[in-house]
Every structure is written in C-alpha cells, then in structure tokens.
C-alpha positions as CSV (number, residue, x, y, z in Angstrom):
1,M,0.0,-0.1,0.0
2,G,1.2,3.7,-0.7
3,D,1.5,6.3,2.1
4,D,-2.0,7.4,1.5
5,S,-3.4,3.9,2.0
6,L,-5.8,2.9,4.8
7,H,-6.7,-0.1,6.5
8,I,-10.4,-0.1,6.5
9,A,-12.9,-2.0,8.2
10,I,-16.4,-2.2,7.2
11,I,-19.1,-3.5,9.3
12,A,-22.0,-5.1,7.5
13,S,-24.9,-7.5,8.1
14,N,-23.8,-10.7,10.3
15,R,-26.5,-12.7,8.4
16,H,-26.0,-11.9,5.1
17,P,-22.9,-12.4,2.8
18,I,-21.3,-9.7,0.4
19,K,-21.7,-11.7,-2.6
20,Q,-23.8,-11.9,-5.9
21,P,-26.7,-12.1,-6.3
22,F,-27.3,-9.6,-3.5
23,A,-29.7,-9.9,-0.4
24,G,-30.7,-6.4,-1.1
25,G,-29.7,-3.3,-1.6
26,L,-27.5,-2.7,1.2
27,E,-25.6,-5.7,0.6
28,A,-25.0,-4.4,-3.0
29,H,-23.9,-0.9,-2.0
30,T,-21.5,-2.5,0.5
31,W,-19.8,-4.7,-2.3
32,H,-19.2,-1.7,-4.2
33,L,-17.6,0.1,-1.6
34,A,-15.5,-2.5,-0.4
35,H,-14.6,-3.2,-4.4
36,A,-13.8,0.6,-5.1
37,L,-11.6,1.1,-1.7
38,A,-9.8,-2.0,-2.7
39,E,-9.5,-0.7,-6.3
40,A,-8.1,2.8,-4.7
41,N,-5.3,0.6,-3.3
42,H,-6.8,0.7,0.5
43,K,-6.5,-2.2,2.5
44,V,-10.4,-3.8,3.6
45,T,-11.5,-6.0,6.1
46,L,-15.4,-7.1,6.1
47,F,-17.6,-8.1,8.8
48,A,-20.3,-9.9,7.3
49,G,-22.1,-12.9,6.5
50,P,-20.2,-16.1,6.0
51,G,-19.2,-16.5,2.5
52,S,-18.4,-13.3,1.5
53,D,-17.1,-12.8,-2.1
54,P,-13.2,-13.3,-2.1
55,G,-12.9,-11.8,-5.4
56,L,-13.1,-8.3,-3.5
57,N,-9.7,-8.2,-2.6
58,S,-10.8,-8.2,1.1
59,S,-10.3,-10.2,4.2
60,C,-13.1,-11.2,6.4
61,L,-13.7,-11.0,10.1
62,N,-15.4,-13.9,11.7
63,V,-18.7,-13.9,12.8
64,D,-18.8,-15.5,16.4
65,Y,-21.5,-17.5,16.8
66,L,-23.5,-17.9,20.1
67,E,-23.5,-21.4,22.1
68,L,-25.8,-20.9,25.1
69,S,-25.4,-23.4,27.7
70,A,-28.5,-25.5,28.7
71,R,-29.5,-23.5,31.8
72,A,-29.3,-20.0,30.1
73,K,-31.6,-21.6,27.2
74,A,-34.0,-22.8,30.3
75,D,-34.5,-18.9,31.0
76,V,-38.1,-18.4,30.0
77,S,-37.4,-14.6,30.0
78,M,-34.8,-15.1,27.2
79,P,-34.9,-13.0,24.2
80,S,-35.3,-14.8,20.6
81,E,-32.4,-16.9,19.4
82,S,-32.0,-14.7,16.3
83,F,-32.0,-11.8,18.5
84,M,-29.4,-13.0,20.9
85,S,-27.2,-14.4,17.9
86,D,-27.1,-10.9,16.5
87,H,-26.4,-9.4,19.8
88,H,-23.4,-11.7,20.5
89,A,-21.8,-11.4,17.0
90,Y,-21.8,-7.6,17.2
91,Q,-20.8,-7.5,21.2
92,Q,-17.8,-9.8,20.0
93,L,-17.1,-7.6,17.2
94,M,-16.8,-4.3,18.9
95,L,-15.0,-6.2,21.9
96,G,-12.4,-7.0,19.5
97,L,-12.0,-3.7,17.7
98,A,-11.5,-2.1,20.8
99,A,-8.7,-4.3,21.7
100,N,-7.3,-4.4,18.2
101,R,-5.6,-1.1,17.0
102,R,-4.7,-2.2,13.4
103,F,-7.7,-0.4,11.7
104,D,-7.2,3.4,10.5
105,V,-10.7,3.8,9.9
106,I,-13.9,1.7,10.8
107,H,-16.9,2.1,8.5
108,N,-20.5,0.9,9.7
109,H,-23.1,-0.2,7.6
110,S,-24.7,-2.3,10.0
111,L,-28.5,-1.9,10.9
112,H,-27.4,-2.9,14.3
113,Y,-27.5,-0.8,17.9
114,L,-24.4,-2.0,19.1
115,P,-21.8,-0.6,16.5
116,I,-23.2,2.6,17.7
117,A,-23.5,2.2,21.3
118,M,-20.0,1.0,21.6
119,A,-18.1,3.4,19.3
120,P,-16.7,5.2,22.1
121,T,-14.4,2.5,23.1
122,L,-12.4,2.6,20.0
123,S,-9.6,4.7,19.1
124,A,-9.7,4.4,15.2
125,P,-12.2,7.1,13.7
126,F,-15.6,5.6,13.2
127,L,-18.2,6.4,10.5
128,T,-21.7,5.5,10.7
129,T,-23.8,5.6,7.1
130,L,-27.6,5.8,7.9
131,H,-29.4,3.6,5.4
132,T,-32.8,4.0,6.7
133,P,-35.1,6.2,8.6
134,P,-34.6,6.0,12.4
135,T,-35.5,2.5,13.9
136,P,-36.1,2.2,17.5
137,W,-32.9,0.5,18.8
138,I,-30.5,2.8,16.1
139,E,-32.3,6.0,17.9
140,S,-31.8,4.6,21.3
141,A,-28.2,4.0,20.9
142,I,-27.5,7.4,19.5
143,V,-29.5,9.0,22.4
144,A,-27.8,7.1,25.0
145,S,-24.3,7.7,23.5
146,G,-25.2,11.1,22.5
147,G,-23.5,10.0,19.2
148,A,-20.2,10.0,20.6
149,G,-17.3,8.5,18.9
150,T,-19.2,8.1,15.7
151,R,-19.3,10.2,13.0
152,F,-22.5,10.2,10.7
153,A,-23.4,10.1,6.9
154,A,-26.4,9.7,5.1
155,V,-27.4,8.2,1.7
156,S,-29.5,11.1,0.6
157,H,-30.8,14.4,1.9
158,H,-34.1,13.0,2.4
159,T,-32.6,10.2,4.7
160,A,-30.6,12.9,6.5
161,S,-33.8,14.5,7.1
162,M,-35.7,12.0,8.8
163,W,-32.9,12.0,11.4
164,D,-33.5,15.9,12.1
165,G,-33.5,16.3,16.2
166,I,-31.7,13.1,16.8
167,V,-28.4,13.4,14.8
168,D,-27.4,17.0,14.1
169,D,-24.4,16.9,11.7
170,I,-24.6,14.3,8.8
171,E,-22.8,14.2,5.7
172,I,-24.5,13.3,2.4
173,V,-23.0,10.3,0.5
174,P,-25.2,8.8,-1.9
175,D,-24.5,4.9,-3.0
176,G,-22.5,4.4,-5.9
177,V,-22.3,1.9,-8.5
178,D,-19.4,0.4,-10.9
179,V,-20.1,2.1,-14.3
180,D,-17.9,-0.2,-15.8
181,T,-20.1,-3.2,-14.7
182,W,-23.2,-1.3,-15.1
183,H,-22.1,-0.2,-18.7
184,K,-24.2,1.7,-21.5
185,G,-26.7,-0.6,-23.1
186,P,-28.3,-0.5,-26.3
187,G,-32.1,-0.1,-25.0
188,G,-34.7,-2.4,-26.9
189,P,-38.4,-2.9,-26.9
190,Y,-39.3,-4.1,-23.5
191,L,-39.5,-2.3,-19.9
192,V,-37.3,-3.6,-17.2
193,W,-38.2,-3.7,-13.2
194,S,-35.4,-4.8,-10.6
195,G,-35.3,-5.6,-6.9
196,R,-36.6,-7.3,-3.9
197,F,-40.0,-9.0,-4.7
198,T,-41.7,-7.5,-1.7
199,P,-45.3,-5.5,-1.3
200,E,-43.2,-2.1,-0.3
201,K,-41.1,-2.5,-3.5
202,A,-44.9,-2.9,-5.7
203,P,-43.6,-4.7,-8.6
204,H,-47.0,-5.5,-9.1
205,L,-47.8,-1.7,-9.9
206,A,-45.2,-1.9,-12.4
207,I,-46.8,-5.0,-14.2
208,R,-50.1,-2.6,-14.6
209,A,-48.3,0.1,-15.7
210,A,-46.6,-1.7,-18.5
211,E,-49.7,-3.5,-19.4
212,I,-51.6,0.1,-19.7
213,A,-48.8,1.6,-22.0
214,G,-48.9,-1.5,-23.8
215,Y,-45.3,-2.9,-23.1
216,P,-43.7,-6.1,-22.2
217,I,-41.7,-6.0,-19.1
218,K,-38.9,-8.1,-17.9
219,M,-38.5,-8.7,-14.0
220,A,-35.8,-9.7,-11.7
221,G,-34.6,-9.9,-8.2
222,P,-35.0,-12.1,-5.3
223,V,-38.0,-13.4,-4.1
224,S,-38.0,-12.2,-0.5
225,D,-41.7,-12.8,0.1
226,P,-43.0,-16.0,-1.2
227,N,-46.6,-15.4,-0.2
228,Y,-46.5,-11.9,-2.0
229,F,-45.0,-13.3,-5.2
230,A,-47.3,-16.4,-5.3
231,S,-50.3,-14.0,-4.8
232,E,-49.4,-10.9,-6.7
233,I,-46.9,-11.6,-9.3
234,G,-47.1,-15.2,-10.1
235,P,-50.7,-15.0,-11.7
236,R,-49.8,-12.0,-13.8
237,L,-46.8,-13.9,-15.5
238,G,-47.2,-14.7,-19.2
239,P,-45.8,-13.7,-22.8
240,S,-45.7,-10.3,-21.9
241,T,-44.7,-10.3,-18.4
242,T,-41.6,-12.6,-17.8
243,Y,-39.4,-13.2,-14.4
244,V,-35.9,-13.7,-15.6
245,G,-34.9,-14.6,-11.9
246,H,-32.1,-13.4,-9.4
247,L,-29.1,-12.6,-11.3
248,E,-25.8,-11.4,-10.7
249,Q,-24.8,-7.9,-11.7
250,R,-23.3,-8.4,-15.3
251,E,-26.3,-10.3,-16.3
252,L,-28.6,-8.0,-14.9
253,A,-26.6,-5.0,-16.3
254,T,-27.2,-6.6,-19.8
255,R,-31.0,-7.0,-19.0
256,V,-31.4,-3.4,-17.9
257,G,-29.3,-2.0,-20.5
258,G,-31.4,-3.8,-23.0
259,A,-34.4,-2.3,-21.9
260,A,-36.3,0.6,-23.1
261,A,-36.8,2.2,-19.7
262,A,-37.0,1.0,-16.1
263,L,-39.9,1.4,-14.0
264,V,-39.1,2.3,-10.3
265,T,-42.5,1.7,-8.0
266,P,-42.1,1.9,-4.2
267,T,-44.8,2.3,-2.0
268,W,-42.4,3.6,1.1
269,D,-40.0,5.9,0.9
270,E,-36.9,4.7,-0.4
271,P,-34.0,6.0,1.4
272,Y,-31.9,6.2,-1.8
273,G,-32.8,4.0,-4.9
274,L,-29.7,2.2,-5.9
275,V,-31.7,0.4,-8.8
276,V,-32.2,3.8,-10.1
277,A,-28.3,4.4,-10.1
278,E,-27.9,1.1,-12.0
279,A,-30.4,1.9,-14.7
280,L,-28.9,5.3,-15.3
281,A,-25.4,4.1,-15.5
282,C,-27.0,1.6,-18.2
283,G,-28.4,4.6,-20.1
284,T,-31.4,3.1,-19.5
285,P,-33.9,6.1,-18.2
286,V,-36.5,5.7,-15.5
287,A,-39.9,6.3,-15.0
288,A,-40.8,6.2,-11.1
289,F,-42.8,7.1,-8.2
290,A,-41.3,10.6,-6.8
291,R,-40.7,9.2,-3.1
292,G,-38.0,9.4,-0.6
293,G,-34.3,9.9,-2.1
294,I,-35.5,8.8,-5.7
295,P,-36.2,12.8,-6.8
296,E,-32.5,13.7,-5.7
297,I,-31.2,11.1,-8.6
298,V,-33.9,11.6,-11.3
299,S,-33.8,14.7,-13.5
300,P,-35.6,15.6,-16.5
301,E,-32.8,14.7,-18.7
302,C,-32.6,10.7,-17.4
303,G,-36.0,10.3,-16.1
304,T,-39.7,11.0,-15.4
305,L,-40.9,11.3,-11.8
306,V,-44.9,10.8,-11.2
307,P,-47.2,11.1,-8.2
308,L,-47.0,8.7,-5.5
309,D,-48.8,5.3,-6.3
310,D,-50.3,6.9,-9.3
311,V,-50.2,4.0,-11.8
312,D,-52.0,5.6,-14.5
313,A,-49.6,8.5,-14.4
314,L,-46.7,6.2,-14.4
315,A,-47.8,4.7,-17.5
316,A,-48.7,7.9,-19.1
317,A,-44.9,8.6,-18.4
318,I,-43.3,5.8,-20.1
319,P,-43.7,6.9,-23.9
320,R,-42.0,10.3,-23.0
321,T,-39.4,8.3,-20.9
322,V,-38.6,6.2,-23.6
323,R,-37.7,8.6,-26.0
324,L,-35.0,10.3,-23.9
325,S,-31.3,10.3,-25.0
326,R,-29.3,7.2,-23.4
327,S,-26.1,9.4,-24.0
328,D,-27.4,11.7,-21.5
329,V,-28.8,9.3,-19.3
330,R,-25.6,7.7,-19.1
331,E,-23.9,10.8,-18.4
332,R,-25.9,11.6,-15.4
333,G,-25.5,8.1,-13.8
334,V,-21.6,8.5,-14.2
335,R,-21.6,11.8,-12.8
336,H,-23.8,11.6,-9.9
337,C,-24.2,7.7,-9.2
338,S,-20.4,6.4,-10.0
339,A,-18.3,4.5,-7.4
340,E,-15.8,7.6,-8.0
341,T,-18.3,9.9,-6.9
342,M,-19.0,8.2,-4.1
343,L,-15.6,7.9,-2.7
344,S,-14.8,11.4,-3.7
345,L,-17.5,12.2,-1.0
346,N,-16.2,9.5,1.4
347,A,-12.8,11.2,1.5
348,P,-13.8,13.2,4.9
349,M,-14.0,10.2,7.0
350,S,-10.2,9.5,6.7
C-alpha cells in the first residue's frame, strides 16, 4: 500500500454474505464500496455473513456464533435466538475492534445498535452511514451515547432529514455503482423492473403500468416474500410479463441495459434508490414514483417522476421516458452515481 492507503474495516450485516446475487440493496452497496476502496489501493476488511466474495480483494472478520448453555436456554425470559445471535456477534466484534488497533478507519453499515453504542470504546475514526429512517434501537443507541465516538453520513438528503433532532451533523454520501459493470446498453423493446419482490417495492404496480402502456416487461430480483410473489406476481406472468430470476450483476446489467426504460415503483420512501443509479449507469431512462431519495437522482434529462402510487400517471410517462437520450442518461449516471463520486464524497472519513 502507498503512503495514502488506509486499512479500513467495513461493518455490514452478520447474517448476509457480501456476494452476488445480493440479498438486497444494502449488500450491493457494501460490495460496491469494498470493491472501490480496494481498487483505490486501500486494504479492506469486512465484517459480514460467512461466504462473502473473495474476489473483492478483502479479508473477513469471523462472525462469532453464540452457543448458550442449557441453563441459559431454559430461562423463560430469554429473548429470541436470532436476537441473541445478532447481539453476541456485534458485541464480540466491537470488543475485538476496541482491543485491536490495526484499523485506520471503521465504517459502519450495519442496522444494529451495538456498533453505535460501543463506538466510544474505539481509538480509530468511526463513521456510521444511515441507510434507513430512524429505527427504535438505532435511535436508542444514539440517544444513550449522545452520538459520541462516531460521525454520521446518510445516503440522501431525504434520509438525513428523517434524522433531524436525533443527529445534528450528517454528511450526504449517495451510494455509488461500478459504471464499468453497469455499462451503457443499447436499449430495446421491453421495460425492466428489478429489486426485491416485496409489497413495499410493489412490482405488481409496474406490471399494471406496463400493461396499460402496452409494453412487455422483464422482472428480476430475489423473491424475498414468497407469499406476495405467489399472490400478486405469479398470476400475472405470461408472454408479456416475465420473471428472469435473481441475477448476478453483469447479467442484470445486460437486462437493464437492453430495456427501453426502467420502472421504479416503491410504496414506501426509498432512502436512496440503488436500482435507479444502476439503470442510469446503463443509459436506461427511469420512470418512477417521486418518493424518498429518488427525486434527488432523477432529473428531466434522465427520467420522469410521477405522483405517489399513481399507476395511470406512470403508464402515461412511459412514452416520453423511452424517448430520452441514452447518452444523456448515461452521463447523468456516471456523473452522479458512480463509485468514484461516492469515494470522493467519502474522503472526509479519513
């Protein structure tokens, strides 16, 4: 490593490995960040679920699994095993980081309270990126510690605004994508929707909008809610509406880049909107509900925003959206959503 290189620890979920195909947007973001930091000649160590991608040129910290005694398990007041497993894993991690001073920077992307609560025990600079609106246990940790020991960043101005009155000083560092992997595509005759198949992502609304507009649609992503998929998506599949699976990034980029437009249909306020960034990097314009952080990414030259949950407006926006210049869309994606842009904004953490 050079004189400017850092040894950076990234704290992610203890349950999910950072590997493709990703469990969700948080895992995808963590992968992109680790990859970009390693490419920038930093040494990266991940705390994440077992089996994380060795191709990231990163080492991994072991997740310490809890083996309770029979007497402890017999305690009728014991919290759930999953709660105790998470608690133990992060407790052991933070105790280990406090005792081991080999890291120059520690970057927390977990949704757990202990990294924040125990941040004051660390000697290295500690940055917490807020990926969600306030949750009870993260808010509790911040209130209890006063936010001591950690600086904060958020993935959008919208997300930062949700923490008003809880965290006073928040840097804005939008998620970035690898614009070489998410390369410019030629477009094509179909629409695309990608993401987790859950009610709050509302792919069923994308199907309805595509049907109204008269376009076929291809859909990709993990079936995170099988009941929802079985009731709302499965019955709508057919010649014009196809599910292409849970794809790794290069194959997904080909599907997204081959689409005339991407539909983004959340019925909750997306903290950022990683699928928007991915589409723009492919030169694929976006038609989306104007929710959460999405309006911070989508501008008139790269997409169309419509009122919340208005499927008719979304369908009406498709003809205009598909006519947008793919070169302008790609330029917007590279300028605002690249991993290089993310790293330049992350620079203050060092």
